[in-house]
C-alpha positions in Angstrom: 138.7 95.8 69.8 138.1 98.5 67.1 137.9 96.2 64.3 135.4 93.7 66.1 133.6 96.9 67.3 133.3 98.4 63.8 132.4 94.8 62.2 129.6 94.9 64.8 128.1 98.3 63.7 128.5 97.5 60.2 126.5 93.9 60.9 123.9 95.8 62.5 123.3 98.7 60.7 123.3 96.2 57.3 120.0 94.4 59.1 118.4 97.7 60.2 118.8 99.8 57.5 118.3 97.0 54.5 114.9 97.0 52.7 114.1 93.8 53.9 115.5 91.2 56.5 116.7 87.7 56.0 115.2 84.6 57.6 115.7 84.0 61.2 116.7 80.2 60.2 119.6 81.5 58.8 121.3 82.5 62.2 121.8 78.7 62.4 124.9 79.3 60.3 126.1 81.9 62.9 128.1 79.3 64.5 129.8 78.5 61.2 131.1 81.9 60.5 132.2 82.7 63.9 134.5 79.2 63.7 135.6 80.4 60.2 136.7 83.9 61.7 138.6 82.2 64.0 140.4 79.7 61.8 141.3 82.2 59.2 142.2 85.8 60.5 142.4 87.3 57.0 138.6 86.4 56.9 137.7 87.3 60.3 136.5 90.8 59.7 133.9 90.0 57.0 133.2 86.9 58.9 132.0 89.0 62.1 129.9 91.3 60.0 128.2 88.8 58.3 127.8 87.0 61.9 126.3 90.3 63.7 124.0 91.2 60.7 122.8 87.4 61.1 122.4 88.1 64.8 120.7 91.2 64.4 118.3 90.2 62.1 117.0 87.4 64.2 116.2 90.1 66.9 115.2 92.4 64.4 112.3 89.8 63.3 111.6 89.0 67.0 110.6 92.7 67.4 108.6 92.9 63.9 106.4 89.6 64.9 105.4 91.8 68.1 103.9 94.2 65.9 100.5 95.0 65.7 98.7 92.1 63.3 96.8 93.5 60.4 93.2 92.0 61.1 93.9 93.9 64.3 94.5 97.0 62.7 91.3 99.6 63.4 89.6 97.3 65.5 88.2 97.8 69.1 89.2 95.3 71.5 89.4 94.7 75.4 93.1 95.0 77.0 94.3 95.1 80.4 97.8 95.9 81.1 100.3 98.5 82.7 100.8 102.2 82.6 104.6 102.9 82.0 106.5 105.8 82.3 104.9 109.4 82.9 101.4 110.4 81.4 101.1 113.2 79.2 98.4 115.6 80.4 96.9 117.8 77.5 94.4 120.2 77.3 91.4 118.1 76.5 93.4 114.3 76.4 95.9 112.1 78.0 98.6 110.2 76.0 100.5 107.3 77.8 102.4 104.1 77.5 100.7 101.1 78.2 102.5 97.8 78.6 99.5 94.8 77.6 99.3 91.6 79.5 95.6 90.7 77.9 94.6 91.5 74.4 91.1 89.8 73.7 91.0 87.2 71.4 95.0 88.0 70.3 96.9 84.9 69.6 100.1 86.2 68.1 103.3 87.3 70.3 101.9 90.6 72.6 102.8 94.1 71.4 105.5 95.3 73.8 104.3 98.7 74.3 100.9 100.2 73.2 101.1 104.3 72.5 97.5 105.5 74.0 95.6 108.3 73.9 92.4 109.1 76.1 90.1 112.1 74.9 87.9 114.4 77.0 88.0 111.9 80.2 87.4 112.4 83.6 90.2 109.7 84.7 93.6 110.9 85.4 95.5 107.5 84.8 98.6 107.7 86.4 102.3 105.4 85.7 102.6 101.8 87.3 98.6 101.7 87.7 96.9 98.7 86.2 93.9 99.2 84.0 91.5 97.5 82.0 90.3 99.6 78.9 88.5 99.3 75.5 90.7 100.4 73.1 90.8 100.9 69.2 94.0 99.9 68.3 96.0 100.7 65.2 99.4 99.4 63.7 102.7 102.0 64.3 102.1 104.0 61.3 103.2 107.3 60.7 103.5 109.9 57.6 106.0 109.1 54.7 107.8 112.7 53.8 111.1 113.5 52.6 113.3 115.5 55.2 110.8 115.4 57.8 110.8 113.4 61.0 110.3 109.7 60.8 107.7 108.8 63.5 107.2 105.1 62.4 111.3 104.6 62.7 110.6 106.6 65.9 108.2 104.2 67.5 110.0 100.8 66.0 113.1 101.6 67.9 111.5 102.9 71.2 109.5 99.2 71.2 105.9 100.7 70.4 104.1 97.9 68.3 100.9 99.8 68.2 98.8 102.6 68.9 95.5 103.9 69.4 92.9 105.8 71.5 90.8 104.5 74.6 86.9 104.5 73.7 84.3 105.9 76.3 82.9 102.5 78.0 81.8 100.9 81.2 84.9 98.7 80.5 87.2 101.0 81.2 88.4 100.6 85.3 91.5 100.6 87.6 92.5 97.3 88.6 95.5 97.9 90.5 97.2 101.2 92.2 100.7 102.0 91.7 103.4 100.9 94.5 104.9 103.7 96.4 108.2 101.7 94.8 107.4 101.6 91.2 110.0 104.0 89.6 107.7 105.4 87.6 105.2 106.4 90.0 107.7 108.2 91.9 108.7 110.1 88.6 105.2 111.1 88.3 105.3 112.6 92.2 108.7 114.6 91.5 106.8 116.0 88.4 103.8 117.4 90.8 106.1 118.7 93.5 107.8 120.5 90.9 104.8 121.9 90.2 103.8 123.2 93.4 107.2 124.2 94.1 107.3 126.3 91.0 103.7 127.0 89.9 105.0 130.7 88.2 108.2 129.2 86.9 108.5 130.2 83.3 110.8 127.2 82.4 109.3 124.5 84.5 108.8 122.3 81.3 112.9 122.4 80.6 113.3 121.2 84.5 111.2 118.4 84.1 112.8 117.2 80.9 116.4 117.4 82.7 115.1 115.6 85.7 113.1 112.5 84.8 113.0 113.2 80.8 109.4 114.3 80.6 109.6 117.0 77.6 105.6 117.0 77.4 105.4 120.8 79.1 108.2 122.3 76.9 106.5 125.4 75.1 106.8 124.9 71.7 108.6 128.0 71.1 111.2 127.2 73.7 111.7 123.9 71.5 112.0 125.5 68.5 114.2 128.1 69.7 116.5 124.7 71.0 116.4 122.9 67.5 117.3 125.9 65.6 120.1 126.8 68.3 121.4 123.4 67.8 121.0 122.9 71.4 117.9 120.2 71.8 120.3 117.4 72.2 120.5 119.0 76.2 117.2 118.0 76.8 117.3 114.5 75.9 118.2 112.8 78.7 121.3 111.2 77.4 125.2 109.9 77.6 125.9 113.2 77.9 124.0 113.8 80.8 124.7 110.7 82.3 128.3 111.7 82.0 128.5 115.0 83.4 126.8 113.6 86.5 128.6 110.5 86.9 131.9 113.1 86.3 130.8 115.3 89.0 130.0 112.7 91.8 133.8 111.3 90.2 135.3 114.6 91.4 133.4 114.5 94.7 134.1 111.2 95.4 137.5 111.8 95.9 137.1 114.8 97.8 135.2 112.5 100.0 137.6 109.9 99.9 140.8 111.8 101.1 138.4 113.6 103.6 136.4 110.9 105.3 136.9 107.5 103.7 141.0 107.6 103.1 141.2 104.7 105.7 138.5 102.3 104.2 139.1 99.3 102.1 138.2 100.8 98.9 141.2 103.0 97.6 140.7 106.3 95.9 139.8 105.2 92.6 137.4 102.3 93.6 135.7 104.7 95.9 135.3 107.5 93.4 134.1 105.3 90.6 131.7 103.4 92.8 130.5 107.0 93.7 130.1 108.1 90.0 128.2 104.5 88.9 125.8 105.0 91.9 124.9 108.4 90.7 124.3 107.5 87.6 122.4 105.0 88.0 120.1 107.2 90.2 119.7 109.4 87.4 118.9 106.5 84.8 116.4 105.7 87.1 115.1 109.1 87.5 114.8 109.2 83.5 112.8 105.6 83.8 115.8 103.8 82.9 115.0 104.7 78.9 116.4 103.3 76.3 119.0 105.9 75.9 120.1 106.2 79.7 120.1 102.6 79.8 122.7 102.4 77.2 124.9 104.9 78.6 125.3 103.5 81.8 126.3 100.1 80.3 128.9 102.2 78.2 130.2 104.1 81.7 129.7 100.5 83.2 132.4 99.4 81.0 134.7 102.4 81.3 134.6 102.5 84.9 135.4 98.5 85.3 138.1 98.8 83.2 139.5 101.7 85.3 139.1 100.0 88.7 140.4 96.6 87.5 143.6 98.8 86.3 143.2 96.6 82.9 145.3 98.0 80.0 142.3 99.1 78.1 142.0 102.8 77.2 139.2 104.7 76.8 138.6 103.9 73.2 138.6 100.3 73.6 136.5 100.6 76.6 133.9 102.0 74.6 134.0 99.7 71.8 133.3 97.2 73.8 130.3 99.2 75.2 129.0 99.7 72.0 129.8 96.0 70.8 127.5 94.7 73.7 124.6 97.0 73.2 124.2 96.4 69.4 124.3 92.8 70.3 121.8 92.8 72.9 119.3 95.7 71.3 120.4 96.3 67.2 117.1 98.4 67.4 119.8 101.0 68.9 121.5 101.4 65.8 118.4 103.5 64.5 118.2 105.7 67.7 119.9 109.4 67.4 120.1 108.9 71.2 122.5 106.0 71.1 124.9 108.2 68.2 124.9 111.1 70.7 125.6 108.6 73.7 128.4 107.2 71.7 129.6 110.5 70.1 129.7 112.2 73.5 132.3 109.6 74.8 134.1 109.5 71.9 135.1 113.1 72.0 136.3 112.7 75.5 138.4 109.5 73.9 140.1 111.9 71.1 140.3 114.4 73.8 142.7 112.5 75.7 144.4 111.6 72.9 145.1 115.6 71.8 145.9 115.9 75.4 148.0 113.1 76.4 151.0 115.2 77.6 148.9 117.9 79.3 148.5 117.8 83.1 146.2 120.8 83.7 142.8 119.8 84.5 141.5 123.0 83.9 142.8 122.8 80.2 142.0 119.5 79.8 138.4 120.4 80.2 138.4 123.7 78.5 139.8 121.7 75.4 137.3 119.0 75.6 134.6 121.3 76.0 135.7 123.1 72.8 135.9 119.6 70.9 132.3 119.2 72.3 130.8 122.3 70.5 132.7 121.9 67.3 132.4 118.0 66.3 128.5 118.5 67.5 128.1 120.4 64.4 128.9 117.5 61.6 127.4 115.2 64.3 124.2 117.3 64.2 124.8 117.1 59.8 124.9 113.6 59.8 122.4 112.6 62.2 119.5 115.3 61.9 120.6 116.3 58.1 120.7 120.1 58.9 123.6 122.4 60.2 122.7 125.9 62.6 125.7 128.4 62.3 124.3 129.3 65.6 125.1 125.9 67.1 129.0 126.0 67.6 128.4 129.2 69.5 125.6 128.0 71.5 127.0 124.8 72.7 130.1 126.3 73.9 128.2 128.3 76.3 124.9 126.3 77.0 127.0 122.5 77.3 129.0 124.4 80.6 126.2 126.2 82.2 123.8 123.3 81.9 126.2 120.8 82.5 128.0 122.6 85.7 125.1 124.8 86.9 121.6 124.1 85.5 121.6 120.4 85.4 123.0 119.6 89.1 121.0 122.5 90.8 117.6 121.7 89.1 118.2 117.9 90.9 118.8 119.8 94.1 115.9 121.8 93.8 113.5 118.8 92.8 115.0 116.6 95.8 114.1 119.5 98.1 110.4 119.7 96.6 109.9 115.6 97.2 111.5 116.3 100.7 108.7 119.3 101.2 111.7 121.3 102.3 109.5 124.2 100.3 111.5 127.3 101.1 114.7 125.6 99.8 112.8 124.6 96.9 110.9 127.8 95.8 114.5 129.9 96.3 116.2 127.1 93.9 113.7 127.0 91.3 113.7 130.4 91.2 117.2 131.0 90.9 116.9 128.2 87.8 114.3 130.2 86.1 116.5 133.3 86.2 119.5 131.4 85.0 117.5 129.5 82.5 116.0 132.7 81.0 119.2 134.3 80.5 120.6 131.4 79.0 117.7 131.2 76.2 118.0 135.1 75.6 121.5 134.5 74.8 120.2 131.8 72.3 117.6 133.9 71.2 120.2 136.8 70.2 121.9 134.3 68.1 119.2 132.9 66.4 118.2 136.4 65.4 121.8 137.6 64.8 123.2 134.1 62.8 122.1 133.3 59.6 119.3 130.3 59.9 119.1 126.6 60.2 120.9 125.3 57.2 119.3 121.8 55.7 121.3 119.6 54.1 119.0 116.6 53.6 119.2 116.9 49.9 123.0 116.6 50.2 124.3 112.7 49.4 124.8 110.8 52.5 128.4 110.3 51.2 129.1 113.9 51.3 127.9 114.6 54.4 130.1 111.6 55.7 133.1 113.5 54.2 132.7 117.0 55.5 132.7 114.9 59.2 135.8 113.2 58.7 137.1 116.3 57.1 136.7 118.0 60.4 138.0 115.3 62.4 141.3 115.2 60.5 141.9 119.0 60.7 141.9 118.9 64.2 144.7 115.9 64.7 147.6 117.0 65.6 149.6 116.4 61.9 151.1 118.9 59.5 150.2 120.8 57.0 150.5 118.5 54.0 148.7 116.1 56.1 145.6 118.3 56.7 145.4 118.7 52.7 142.9 116.2 51.8 140.6 117.2 55.2 140.5 120.9 53.1 139.6 119.2 50.3 136.9 117.4 51.5 135.5 120.5 53.1 135.4 122.5 50.2 133.7 119.5 47.9 131.0 119.3 50.8 130.7 123.1 51.0 130.7 124.4 47.6 128.1 120.9 45.9 125.0 122.5 45.3 122.3 120.2 43.9 120.6 120.1 40.5 118.2 122.9 40.1 114.7 123.5 38.2 115.4 123.8 35.0 113.5 126.8 33.2 110.2 125.6 32.3 109.8 123.1 34.5 108.5 122.4 37.9 108.5 119.9 40.8 105.2 119.2 42.9 105.0 117.0 46.0 101.9 116.0 47.6 102.7 115.4 50.9 101.5 112.7 53.1 99.5 114.5 56.1 96.7 111.6 56.0 93.2 112.6 55.2 93.7 116.0 54.6 95.6 117.6 51.8 99.0 119.7 51.6 101.0 120.1 48.3 104.1 122.2 47.7 105.3 123.4 44.1 108.3 124.5 42.5 109.8 126.4 39.7 113.2 127.9 39.2 113.4 129.8 41.6 109.7 130.4 43.2 107.4 128.2 45.1 104.1 127.9 46.6 101.8 126.1 49.1 98.5 124.3 48.4 97.0 123.7 51.3 98.4 122.8 54.5 96.6 119.7 56.1 94.6 118.8 59.4 95.8 120.9 62.5 95.0 123.0 65.2 96.3 125.3 67.4 96.4 123.3 71.0 97.3 119.6 69.2 98.6 118.0 65.9 99.6 120.5 63.3 100.6 119.3 59.7 101.9 122.6 59.1 104.5 122.1 62.2 104.7 118.4 61.5 105.1 117.7 57.7 104.6 121.2 55.5 107.1 123.5 57.3 109.7 120.7 57.9 109.6 119.5 54.1 110.0 123.2 53.1 113.2 123.8 55.2 114.6 120.7 53.5 113.9 122.3 50.5 115.9 125.5 51.5 112.4 127.7 51.3 112.5 130.0 54.1 108.8 131.3 52.9 106.6 130.5 49.6 106.0 133.0 47.5 102.5 132.4 47.6 100.0 130.4 50.2 96.6 128.7 49.2 94.1 127.5 51.4 91.4 126.1 48.7 88.5 126.1 51.1 88.1 126.2 55.2 87.7 122.6 55.8 89.9 121.4 58.9 91.5 119.0 56.6 92.5 121.7 54.1 93.2 124.4 56.4 93.7 122.9 60.1 97.7 123.1 59.4 97.5 126.7 58.1 97.6 127.8 62.1 101.5 126.9 61.8 101.8 129.7 58.9 99.7 132.9 60.5 103.0 134.3 61.2 103.8 134.9 57.7 100.4 136.1 56.1 101.8 139.8 56.3 105.2 139.0 54.1 103.2 136.2 52.1 100.0 136.6 50.0 97.4 134.3 50.8 94.4 133.0 48.5 91.4 131.2 49.4 88.2 130.1 47.6 86.6 131.1 51.3 88.6 134.0 52.4 85.4 135.2 54.5 85.0 131.6 56.4 88.8 131.3 56.7 89.6 134.8 58.4 86.7 134.0 60.5 88.2 130.5 61.5 91.7 131.5 62.4 90.4 135.5 63.7 92.7 137.3 61.0 91.9 141.0 60.6 92.7 141.4 57.4 91.1 139.4 54.8 92.9 137.5 52.0 92.3 137.2 48.8 89.8 135.4 46.5 91.3 132.7 44.3 88.0 133.0 42.2 89.1 136.3 40.8 92.4 136.3 41.1 94.5 136.8 38.1 97.0 134.1 36.1 100.7 134.7 36.5 103.7 133.2 35.4 107.1 131.8 37.2 110.3 130.9 35.3 108.2 129.5 32.1 105.2 128.0 33.8 102.1 129.4 33.9 99.4 129.3 36.7 95.9 130.2 36.6 92.8 129.5 38.8 89.8 127.6 37.1 86.7 129.0 38.0 82.5 128.4 36.7 79.9 130.8 37.9 80.1 130.7 42.0 76.5 132.8 41.6 74.6 129.6 41.2 76.7 127.2 42.9 75.5 125.8 46.3 77.2 127.1 49.5 78.9 124.3 50.0 82.4 125.3 51.4 83.9 121.8 49.3 82.5 123.6 46.1 84.3 126.7 46.3 87.4 125.2 46.4 90.3 126.9 44.4 91.0 124.7 41.2 95.0 125.5 40.1 95.8 125.0 36.9 99.6 124.1 35.9 101.5 124.3 32.8 105.0 123.8 31.8 106.8 121.3 30.1 103.6 119.2 31.6 100.3 120.0 32.9 98.9 119.9 36.7 95.3 120.3 38.0 94.7 120.9 41.5 91.0 120.2 42.0 90.7 120.7 45.8 87.4 119.3 47.1 85.1 120.1 44.4 81.8 117.5 43.6 79.8 117.1 41.0 77.6 120.2 40.8 81.0 122.3 40.7 82.7 119.6 38.1 80.0 120.4 35.3 80.3 124.2 35.5 83.3 123.6 34.8 82.7 121.1 32.1 80.4 124.1 30.9 82.8 127.2 30.9 86.4 125.9 30.9 86.2 122.3 29.5 89.1 122.7 27.3 91.4 124.0 30.0 90.6 120.4 32.1 93.1 118.5 30.0 96.1 117.5 32.3 98.8 115.1 32.9 98.8 114.8 36.5 95.7 115.3 38.5 94.8 115.6 42.2 91.5 113.8 42.4 88.8 115.5 43.9 87.9 115.4 47.5 90.0 112.1 48.2 88.0 110.1 46.0 84.5 110.1 47.4 81.6 109.4 45.2 80.4 113.0 45.1 83.1 114.0 43.0 85.6 112.3 39.8 82.0 112.2 38.0 82.7 110.0 34.4 82.5 113.3 32.1 85.0 114.8 34.6 87.2 111.8 34.6 87.2 111.9 30.3 88.0 115.4 30.1 90.9 115.7 32.1 92.2 112.1 30.9 95.3 112.4 33.2 98.0 110.2 33.1 98.6 110.2 36.9 96.0 110.4 39.1 97.2 111.1 42.9 94.8 110.8 45.9 95.3 112.6 49.4 94.0 110.6 52.0 94.4 108.6 55.4 94.9 105.1 56.0 92.1 102.9 56.6 89.9 106.3 56.8 86.2 105.7 58.4 84.5 107.3 54.9 86.5 104.6 53.0 88.3 106.9 50.6 89.2 106.4 48.2 85.7 104.8 46.4 86.2 101.6 44.2 83.6 103.0 41.8 85.8 106.2 41.2 89.3 104.4 41.3 87.7 102.1 38.4 86.8 105.3 36.4 90.2 106.1 36.2 92.1 103.0 35.7 89.6 102.4 32.5 91.3 105.3 31.2 94.8 103.7 32.2 95.7 106.4 34.7 98.5 105.2 36.8 97.3 105.7 40.6 99.1 106.9 43.7 97.5 107.1 47.2 99.4 109.1 50.4 98.1 106.6 52.7 100.2 103.7 50.7 102.8 105.5 49.0 103.5 108.1 51.2 104.6 111.6 49.7 104.4 111.8 45.9 107.0 113.5 44.3 106.4 114.8 40.4 109.2 116.5 38.4 108.4 117.8 35.0 111.6 117.9 32.8 111.3 119.5 29.5 112.2 116.0 27.9 110.3 113.7 30.5 108.3 113.4 33.5 109.1 112.0 36.6 106.8 110.4 39.5 108.1 108.8 42.5 107.0 107.7 45.6 108.6 108.3 49.1 107.4 104.5 49.8 109.4 103.3 47.3 112.5 103.3 49.4 111.0 100.9 52.2 112.2 99.9 55.0 111.8 96.7 57.6 110.1 99.2 60.0 107.7 100.3 57.2 
């Protein structure tokens, strides 16, 4: 069974992670490959792998056909459908998943799910209700940057085929109310009962996540703490949680059978397995039968069926059967981290059983399996999230048993009490839970501050990360020292490997994809700076949190050496809200320091880039170019910091300057404007990139930062034409994603992140 399962995994992976899908018609050859696999055992693995790839390609093509068509992208339409899952209530908006059954004039396969936002609405839609809405639809896309969260892949795996927002309209109305037996409606009622029973609980967001899988109320600082200590997986209801609940009820079922049901027609094993599956099914229902919980249920069902039927099938074979079934039904699972977390949790248990084959003590078995969980989740975190948390092992070894044996069962009991209106019991239990959870988070906080920070490994080759995981696994096997020697070599190579550094006089510049805004990171051999931070605000989305900081962590940069906010406009300065805690240790300069201090309520004034001295880092020169600002208009665009970088090659970062400031720079600093790479002024608007300025810069590469289908129509065709007439290579962040420029003494390399295109892009 193991070779068959491995063949299915390889076939599904080839289909999902490829740059393109083969045509669905190729699935007609599936019977041929299956027959050949049966007739020729020597070619069985290869034929099964190809068969799995063909089958997965068919299902993935069907998933792609459901995505919103190009002619409906950025279009206002009338839709009708049902709200699924719990609605996420925010300060000025509501976000929810919408399952459409009607889209006006839409003739293609209907999108499976649409993720909608409703801003400043007095309506309060709830899960299970059916609505008619006027919405502006967008294709399911996301920012594309190295080392950051791939939102577009996440949407694809979850089956979200479009996004959008609800427009203010008289057509918006509720068509049907929720049925009392609707699972999502019941989950919404549980959350409301929790809020009523625990209004002052500091950790109510964590309790909601553990009970019904809703993570919208977890404060950002708690989420960051869990991520930095490698314990964020404890909040996602997946195989680990389903397994913990099933295991506890399996033991409870055995005790109940001995006391009450030993004369029933069920034997102890059957009764315990039935109790465990019933508990797992109920918990999965609380989580809304989300995709990860359904996968975990399938895995557990196969394991328990093998156990009850007393088949000669060990746990490892049961896991392999479950994995094969899941991937054959839902090949999208292979791109979901929760699938691998669930799968790995069961593998750890199987591995623990193998190591403890002769161990009779249940306590020792549980302790060893717990140690294996904590140890093996470190390389798993490296493989799935490309980062290693030194606190991860120490954190998980305490957090997993406390959460699994104490917090999780008490949270479920407290929630049941809240729903049944036993107010005193619910309030007392939630009070106790709040204290215990607070102590656990204090412990994690201590680890976060006393141990080294999270280390990003995203720049390591994938083969190196796999060798690290394999080496750790081999070291745990009960084998002699000589056999373990290759594992030590693998670990040594993985730990000691270092990426090639930036040479003297060279630099790397990454123009990040932040939508309609600008954010640039420049690195020399030993220094770095951030030029603009993209859009954002303190109460919602911030490109600083979503893109800039994750990218810096990916590059191993804890703090940049300099932060530049070209001017106060929100598409350049909004994401700076995520870096306000760094302003006491990192110099900040801006072209509009007074306006920026007023916007972010800063007590200290930052430096003005227009009188900031030139500097040199690692053989690379940096200088702000400025004309006389006294006679310039009061437009904040024209006060943008214009940064010139000179190393082996030259770069001009121009902010949002317009024609007026371009002319002043031409009059005062014309000889300094020539550059190999230009960040196009003001996103390619008609108010900038005058013909004289374009010719003075004469850039080999021009980069436009902008959002997809932006309402201003940037970059304007006339502006693009001016650069093309000089044979400049054009890059656009909306089409190309992040643009990476590597300046070496003997070469200039320019790449775009979307060049490594996947099927969901």
